[in-house]
Backbone bond lengths (Angstrom), bond angles and torsions (degrees), N, CA, C in turn:
res aa  C-N    CA-C-N  psi(-1)  N-CA   C-N-CA  omega(-1)  CA-C   N-CA-C  phi
1 M - - - 1.464 - - 1.522 109.74 -
2 P 1.335 119.30 160.07 1.459 121.85 179.89 1.510 111.34 -57.20
3 K 1.333 115.85 137.86 1.453 121.06 179.65 1.520 111.15 -94.24
4 K 1.315 115.44 153.13 1.449 119.48 176.18 1.527 109.44 -75.78
5 R 1.305 116.89 142.86 1.447 121.31 179.81 1.511 110.55 -80.91
6 K 1.308 116.45 133.72 1.456 120.67 176.48 1.524 109.47 -85.98
7 P 1.315 118.60 132.94 1.455 120.33 179.18 1.510 110.79 -65.08
8 S 1.306 117.30 137.01 1.459 121.33 -177.98 1.514 112.44 -92.14
9 G 1.321 116.03 -19.99 1.450 119.32 -178.18 1.503 112.97 81.21
10 R 1.327 118.02 4.83 1.461 120.87 -177.96 1.512 111.10 -96.20
11 G 1.293 115.27 135.60 1.452 120.88 167.57 1.506 116.83 80.46
12 Y 1.314 120.15 -2.46 1.449 120.30 -174.80 1.532 111.72 -71.16
13 Q 1.314 117.71 -34.22 1.458 119.85 -178.47 1.519 112.21 -71.75
14 S 1.318 116.94 -24.53 1.460 119.59 -175.85 1.518 113.12 -86.36
15 R 1.325 117.48 -8.99 1.451 119.03 -178.64 1.513 111.34 -73.55
16 R 1.306 115.21 143.84 1.452 120.08 179.56 1.516 110.69 -71.59
17 V 1.307 115.39 147.53 1.454 120.59 177.13 1.528 108.77 -62.82
18 G 1.310 116.95 134.79 1.456 121.00 179.17 1.511 113.89 93.63
19 T 1.368 118.11 -7.06 1.449 120.87 177.60 1.520 109.41 -75.62
20 R 1.317 117.12 127.35 1.457 121.51 -177.45 1.521 110.08 -97.49
21 E 1.324 114.52 127.94 1.454 120.63 178.09 1.536 110.77 -78.47
22 P 1.343 118.23 144.97 1.461 119.89 173.62 1.526 110.66 -58.70
23 L 1.319 117.13 147.93 1.457 120.69 179.47 1.521 111.86 -70.38
24 Q 1.314 117.19 -33.54 1.463 121.27 -178.07 1.522 110.05 -144.52
25 R 1.327 114.80 146.78 1.462 121.44 175.36 1.524 108.67 -116.49
26 F 1.327 114.99 121.46 1.459 121.69 -179.15 1.526 109.95 -110.63
27 L 1.315 115.90 140.30 1.459 122.30 166.99 1.524 107.41 -114.02
28 L 1.323 116.34 121.08 1.460 122.04 177.62 1.524 108.47 -115.19
29 V 1.310 116.58 114.82 1.461 121.83 176.62 1.525 107.07 -103.51
30 C 1.329 115.82 113.97 1.466 121.18 -169.73 1.523 111.68 -111.39
31 E 1.311 115.22 143.19 1.460 120.81 173.38 1.521 110.09 -65.64
32 G 1.318 116.45 -44.38 1.458 120.77 -179.10 1.517 112.02 -77.94
33 E 1.310 115.75 144.27 1.463 120.84 177.95 1.525 112.02 -96.85
34 K 1.340 117.31 -8.51 1.464 121.15 -178.96 1.522 112.47 -124.62
35 T 1.335 116.79 -58.61 1.464 121.08 -169.44 1.516 112.88 -60.13
36 E 1.330 117.19 -58.50 1.455 120.53 -176.05 1.526 112.68 -65.22
37 P 1.355 119.09 -47.97 1.467 118.04 177.40 1.523 112.95 -58.45
38 A 1.331 117.96 -40.58 1.467 120.52 -179.55 1.519 110.96 -59.35
39 Y 1.322 117.06 -38.30 1.468 120.84 -179.72 1.522 111.52 -74.64
40 F 1.320 117.97 -50.67 1.461 120.39 -172.41 1.527 113.29 -72.82
41 Y 1.320 118.23 -20.54 1.465 119.00 173.42 1.523 110.96 -63.28
42 G 1.319 117.25 -20.32 1.459 120.60 177.74 1.509 113.67 -65.44
43 F 1.332 117.47 -17.73 1.460 121.50 -179.46 1.523 112.81 -84.32
44 R 1.297 119.26 -3.09 1.462 120.78 -174.43 1.528 110.69 -62.70
45 M 1.344 114.89 118.74 1.455 122.58 -179.57 1.520 107.96 -144.28
46 P 1.352 117.89 162.05 1.470 119.59 178.49 1.520 113.48 -60.16
47 T 1.334 117.24 -23.51 1.461 120.70 -175.31 1.526 113.20 -88.16
48 V 1.324 118.07 -6.55 1.462 120.57 179.70 1.527 109.21 -145.79
49 K 1.316 115.87 134.76 1.455 121.21 177.12 1.524 108.11 -109.03
50 I 1.323 115.81 123.20 1.459 120.93 -177.71 1.525 109.05 -118.35
51 E 1.314 115.77 120.67 1.459 121.13 172.96 1.521 107.60 -104.16
52 I 1.319 116.59 122.55 1.459 121.25 -175.14 1.523 109.79 -115.53
53 V 1.317 115.30 128.63 1.456 121.60 176.02 1.519 107.86 -116.19
54 G 1.333 117.37 112.60 1.465 121.70 175.62 1.511 108.86 -94.23
55 L 1.321 116.24 103.76 1.462 120.69 -166.77 1.521 113.79 -92.57
56 G 1.335 117.19 -32.19 1.449 119.10 -178.88 1.518 113.94 68.12
57 K 1.344 116.63 29.63 1.465 120.59 -179.19 1.522 110.29 -124.94
58 D 1.333 115.96 177.62 1.459 119.95 -176.40 1.529 110.45 -74.99
59 P 1.351 118.40 164.51 1.465 121.70 -172.53 1.525 115.20 -57.60
60 V 1.331 118.61 -39.75 1.465 120.14 -179.54 1.524 110.31 -64.32
61 A 1.324 116.74 -41.12 1.465 120.42 177.31 1.524 110.92 -63.35
62 L 1.331 117.44 -33.61 1.467 120.82 177.46 1.523 110.81 -63.83
63 I 1.332 116.89 -44.28 1.459 120.24 179.90 1.522 109.91 -62.52
64 D 1.328 116.93 -44.61 1.468 120.44 178.83 1.519 110.97 -59.45
65 R 1.328 116.17 -42.74 1.472 120.01 179.76 1.526 110.50 -65.68
66 A 1.326 117.30 -40.02 1.465 121.12 179.86 1.523 111.04 -62.75
67 V 1.321 116.77 -42.08 1.469 120.96 178.31 1.520 110.19 -62.83
68 D 1.331 116.03 -44.68 1.465 120.66 179.73 1.525 111.36 -64.36
69 Q 1.334 116.64 -45.16 1.460 121.23 -178.53 1.520 111.31 -66.75
70 R 1.316 117.58 -36.19 1.464 121.38 179.10 1.521 111.34 -59.56
71 G 1.318 116.57 -35.01 1.455 120.38 -179.82 1.513 114.02 -73.24
72 K 1.342 117.00 -10.78 1.459 120.75 -177.19 1.523 113.48 -101.91
73 G 1.323 117.66 -5.79 1.464 119.79 -176.41 1.504 111.73 -146.62
74 E 1.315 114.74 -178.92 1.458 121.97 178.91 1.529 108.34 -107.16
75 Y 1.309 116.46 110.37 1.458 121.28 -178.74 1.524 109.83 -130.25
76 D 1.318 115.05 138.40 1.457 120.05 174.27 1.521 111.09 -80.35
77 Q 1.330 115.94 -36.20 1.456 120.02 -179.18 1.526 109.45 -139.82
78 V 1.321 115.62 139.30 1.461 121.88 178.22 1.528 108.24 -125.29
79 W 1.325 115.58 123.55 1.464 122.11 -177.51 1.521 110.14 -125.49
80 C 1.324 115.51 146.58 1.460 121.63 167.70 1.525 108.26 -112.67
81 V 1.317 115.45 137.03 1.467 121.93 -177.49 1.527 107.58 -121.28
82 F 1.326 116.41 116.59 1.463 118.46 -178.86 1.522 111.40 -151.07
83 D 1.355 114.60 164.27 1.462 122.94 -177.68 1.523 110.64 -107.09
84 R 1.315 114.80 155.71 1.477 120.38 170.68 1.522 108.83 -71.78
85 D 1.326 116.80 -51.31 1.465 123.60 174.53 1.532 110.12 42.98
86 D 1.344 116.83 -123.57 1.462 119.27 179.87 1.523 112.17 -103.32
87 V 1.338 117.02 17.11 1.462 121.27 177.58 1.532 108.61 -69.54
88 P 1.332 118.84 130.59 1.467 120.04 177.09 1.528 111.27 -56.90
89 A 1.323 116.20 144.06 1.461 120.82 -177.26 1.523 111.99 -55.72
90 E 1.322 116.88 -40.73 1.467 120.24 -179.46 1.527 111.13 -62.07
91 R 1.322 115.73 -41.62 1.467 120.25 -179.72 1.530 110.55 -68.65
92 F 1.305 116.33 -39.38 1.465 121.95 178.78 1.526 110.20 -61.96
93 N 1.326 116.92 -47.28 1.460 120.96 179.20 1.523 111.74 -67.47
94 Q 1.321 116.32 -34.21 1.461 120.76 177.29 1.525 110.59 -61.56
95 A 1.328 116.29 -41.23 1.466 120.55 179.47 1.519 111.23 -64.34
96 R 1.318 117.19 -43.20 1.463 120.54 179.98 1.524 111.34 -65.55
97 A 1.339 116.99 -39.46 1.464 120.49 178.04 1.524 110.96 -65.91
98 L 1.326 116.87 -41.34 1.462 120.99 178.15 1.521 110.83 -63.74
99 A 1.321 116.47 -40.10 1.467 120.47 178.39 1.526 111.06 -60.88
100 R 1.321 116.95 -42.35 1.472 120.08 178.30 1.524 111.14 -61.55
101 R 1.324 116.41 -43.35 1.472 120.06 -179.13 1.517 111.65 -65.26
102 K 1.323 116.28 -33.56 1.465 121.17 -175.82 1.527 112.55 -96.08
103 N 1.327 117.50 6.16 1.470 121.99 -179.97 1.531 112.48 58.71
104 I 1.313 115.21 43.51 1.459 122.56 175.09 1.528 107.75 -107.24
105 E 1.335 117.06 130.51 1.459 120.74 177.17 1.536 109.86 -78.18
106 V 1.317 116.52 149.94 1.466 121.22 -177.32 1.523 110.64 -126.72
107 A 1.326 115.87 132.17 1.467 123.04 170.35 1.529 106.38 -118.99
108 Y 1.316 115.89 100.87 1.461 119.84 -175.84 1.526 110.78 -108.39
109 S 1.316 114.89 161.63 1.463 121.61 172.81 1.522 108.73 -135.80
110 N 1.297 116.27 139.10 1.452 122.51 175.62 1.536 106.99 -127.81
111 Q 1.320 120.33 107.19 1.428 128.79 10.26 1.544 114.66 -89.51
112 A 1.295 119.29 -36.33 1.451 120.94 -166.66 1.523 112.11 -139.41
113 F 1.342 115.32 156.30 1.458 122.15 179.45 1.522 111.47 -57.42
114 E 1.336 115.86 -30.03 1.462 120.23 -178.99 1.530 112.97 -59.85
115 L 1.330 116.87 -18.88 1.467 119.40 174.65 1.523 110.34 -57.70
116 W 1.339 116.72 -40.99 1.469 120.53 178.69 1.522 110.81 -59.51
117 Y 1.313 117.21 -42.01 1.465 120.96 177.30 1.529 110.55 -61.56
118 L 1.317 116.25 -47.43 1.461 120.38 -175.28 1.527 111.79 -64.00
119 L 1.335 116.87 -31.51 1.465 120.49 179.36 1.527 112.53 -66.92
120 H 1.323 117.83 -13.88 1.466 120.83 173.74 1.531 111.23 -69.29
121 F 1.333 116.35 -21.08 1.461 120.58 -175.80 1.531 112.87 -104.64
122 H 1.312 116.70 -37.44 1.464 119.08 -178.95 1.523 110.34 -164.07
123 Y 1.315 114.84 162.18 1.462 121.54 176.42 1.519 109.30 -71.81
124 C 1.315 115.69 140.91 1.460 120.56 -177.59 1.524 108.91 -139.97
125 D 1.323 117.69 116.39 1.461 120.77 178.26 1.527 111.98 -128.08
126 V 1.326 115.88 22.81 1.464 122.10 179.29 1.523 109.00 -114.12
127 A 1.323 116.58 130.63 1.461 121.00 179.52 1.525 110.74 -59.64
128 Q 1.345 115.28 137.50 1.456 121.06 -179.30 1.521 109.38 -137.53
129 T 1.314 115.37 159.26 1.456 120.56 172.90 1.528 108.98 -83.60
130 R 1.318 115.28 166.52 1.468 119.09 176.45 1.528 110.68 -60.19
131 R 1.321 116.47 -36.10 1.465 120.55 178.05 1.517 110.78 -63.39
132 D 1.325 116.41 -38.31 1.465 120.39 177.50 1.521 110.89 -62.16
133 Y 1.338 116.38 -41.94 1.462 119.76 179.30 1.529 111.07 -62.71
134 V 1.323 115.85 -43.66 1.466 120.45 -179.92 1.526 110.45 -62.30
135 D 1.324 116.76 -45.53 1.466 120.33 179.70 1.527 111.08 -64.17
136 G 1.330 116.71 -42.21 1.460 120.44 179.66 1.512 112.41 -63.59
137 L 1.325 116.43 -42.27 1.463 120.08 178.59 1.520 111.36 -66.53
138 S 1.312 116.89 -38.30 1.467 120.01 178.21 1.524 110.62 -60.79
139 R 1.324 116.25 -40.09 1.468 119.43 177.92 1.529 111.05 -65.94
140 E 1.321 117.19 -44.61 1.461 120.66 -177.38 1.523 111.85 -68.26
141 L 1.329 116.58 -37.08 1.461 120.83 -178.45 1.524 112.32 -79.95
142 G 1.324 116.65 -21.50 1.454 120.15 -177.69 1.513 113.06 77.18
143 R 1.323 116.17 20.11 1.466 122.14 178.53 1.529 107.59 -161.11
144 P 1.322 117.93 163.57 1.465 119.42 178.64 1.532 111.07 -62.86
145 Y 1.297 116.47 128.91 1.465 121.43 178.14 1.521 110.13 -72.16
146 Q 1.336 116.14 133.58 1.459 122.48 177.74 1.525 109.27 -120.00
147 K 1.334 116.68 132.97 1.461 121.06 -176.18 1.522 112.91 -63.18
148 N 1.331 117.08 -29.77 1.467 120.65 -176.94 1.526 112.31 -101.14
149 D 1.323 117.15 26.69 1.466 122.09 -178.56 1.532 110.06 -75.18
150 H 1.331 116.83 106.56 1.466 121.77 -177.12 1.530 112.50 -79.33
151 T 1.322 117.88 -2.32 1.467 119.88 -179.93 1.527 112.55 -91.81
152 L 1.328 117.55 -7.93 1.463 119.84 -171.37 1.523 113.31 -65.53
153 Y 1.330 117.35 -36.17 1.469 117.90 -179.71 1.523 110.41 -57.56
154 Q 1.327 116.94 -52.10 1.459 120.69 -178.83 1.527 111.74 -66.69
155 E 1.316 116.68 -37.07 1.460 119.97 -178.67 1.535 111.66 -67.34
156 L 1.319 116.08 -36.73 1.464 120.47 -177.70 1.523 113.33 -88.10
157 L 1.318 116.90 -12.91 1.465 120.67 -174.74 1.527 113.75 -53.30
158 P 1.344 119.95 -43.93 1.471 119.07 179.77 1.532 113.57 -62.30
159 R 1.326 117.00 -19.12 1.463 121.45 -179.51 1.531 112.52 -101.01
160 Q 1.315 116.67 7.29 1.463 119.26 -171.49 1.527 113.35 -62.10
161 E 1.313 117.46 -37.61 1.466 119.53 -179.99 1.528 110.87 -64.47
162 V 1.321 116.85 -35.11 1.468 120.70 175.06 1.526 110.01 -62.17
163 A 1.325 116.17 -42.62 1.464 120.66 179.08 1.522 111.08 -63.06
164 F 1.339 116.91 -41.40 1.466 120.34 176.88 1.528 110.79 -58.31
165 Q 1.316 115.80 -48.76 1.468 120.15 -178.25 1.526 111.39 -61.08
166 N 1.329 116.10 -43.77 1.461 119.91 -179.35 1.527 111.88 -67.98
167 A 1.337 116.92 -40.03 1.465 120.74 -179.63 1.528 111.04 -65.95
168 R 1.326 116.80 -41.60 1.471 120.03 178.62 1.528 110.75 -65.17
169 R 1.312 115.34 -43.63 1.470 119.76 179.09 1.521 110.63 -60.80
170 L 1.328 116.33 -43.28 1.458 121.31 -179.77 1.522 110.79 -64.22
171 F 1.330 116.53 -43.57 1.463 120.75 -177.56 1.528 110.99 -64.40
172 K 1.325 116.50 -38.10 1.467 120.89 -176.84 1.523 112.89 -69.26
173 Q 1.323 117.02 -20.87 1.465 118.47 -177.21 1.528 111.83 -72.82
174 Y 1.345 116.75 -16.74 1.457 120.50 179.01 1.527 109.37 -98.12
175 N 1.309 116.86 102.12 1.462 121.00 -177.89 1.528 109.03 -144.98
176 P 1.357 116.47 106.33 1.466 126.56 5.83 1.525 111.44 -78.27
177 S 1.311 115.00 160.52 1.462 120.87 -177.62 1.531 110.85 -81.15
178 N 1.323 115.39 138.70 1.461 122.86 173.58 1.521 106.77 -138.04
179 P 1.344 117.74 80.77 1.465 122.05 -169.24 1.523 115.09 -52.01
180 A 1.325 118.06 -35.44 1.464 119.77 -178.46 1.523 111.83 -67.48
181 A 1.330 116.55 -24.12 1.466 120.88 -178.53 1.521 112.96 -107.83
182 D 1.341 117.33 -15.83 1.468 121.28 -176.29 1.527 110.08 -78.52
183 D 1.303 116.13 93.22 1.467 122.02 -175.27 1.535 109.19 -123.82
184 P 1.350 116.09 114.06 1.466 128.69 5.75 1.530 112.68 -90.55
185 S 1.322 115.75 154.97 1.460 121.41 172.96 1.522 108.98 -161.70
186 T 1.327 115.51 159.00 1.465 120.14 179.23 1.519 110.03 -159.36
187 T 1.330 115.02 150.36 1.471 121.04 170.64 1.527 110.53 -122.06
188 V 1.318 116.75 17.87 1.470 120.36 177.91 1.525 110.54 -59.30
189 H 1.333 116.95 -31.66 1.472 119.53 -179.59 1.529 112.01 -61.25
190 L 1.330 117.96 -27.81 1.466 120.39 178.57 1.527 110.98 -67.03
191 L 1.327 116.62 -40.50 1.466 120.58 176.60 1.522 110.75 -67.93
192 V 1.321 117.12 -43.38 1.467 120.65 179.90 1.525 110.45 -61.90
193 Q 1.330 117.17 -42.47 1.464 120.44 177.55 1.521 111.13 -60.63
194 E 1.321 116.31 -40.26 1.465 120.36 -179.31 1.523 110.70 -66.96
195 L 1.318 117.43 -42.26 1.462 120.84 176.78 1.523 110.86 -63.01
196 N 1.319 116.41 -39.92 1.464 120.35 -178.67 1.523 112.99 -62.00
197 R 1.308 117.29 -24.63 1.465 120.28 178.89 1.524 111.80 -61.97
198 F 1.328 116.88 -24.02 1.460 120.64 -173.51 1.525 113.35 -117.62
199 V 1.323 117.02 -1.65 1.466 120.84 -179.14 1.516 109.35 -92.93
200 R 1.315 116.23 124.47 1.466 121.44 175.41 1.511 108.15 -99.55
201 R 1.318 116.06 115.46 1.470 119.29 -178.32 1.520 110.08 -91.37
């Protein structure tokens, strides 16, 4: 579970009177360099500080980077966001096991992050290719889907509760859970729920 941040004692005297500190500091280390950062930047508010690293590397490398980055800053929560995609099952499971050992939270998608977007529109329990997700989103959005579309967070926000319901329903159908084989599946909703705890709309 997320750990409490220990005060470092640095910089508090230099802050101006009346300056309000963010309630929570998040570090998100993402496999994608466009899709995930474009979405999560939408959460930026005075009450939460989000540092996003789009690494473009495999899941194990993401966990290693998150551990290294955590040691360089003050974060209340550290998450890695990655897809199953074409990552070998053994490597995917290795990343999740390493994250547990290192106390790093994981928001994964099998196959792709776009599944989270699609769940805003309808329930989906059929395996699809990344191309299928792109085509489906283009139909739902009424325009060609772009991975670096920074408007999607706000556009999808009114449908977010639908996405939560669909994601929970999808996750519950896998019992016991085997994330590397559970296609489609996602835990992105867990990260979004956690961010929502500190976002004032």
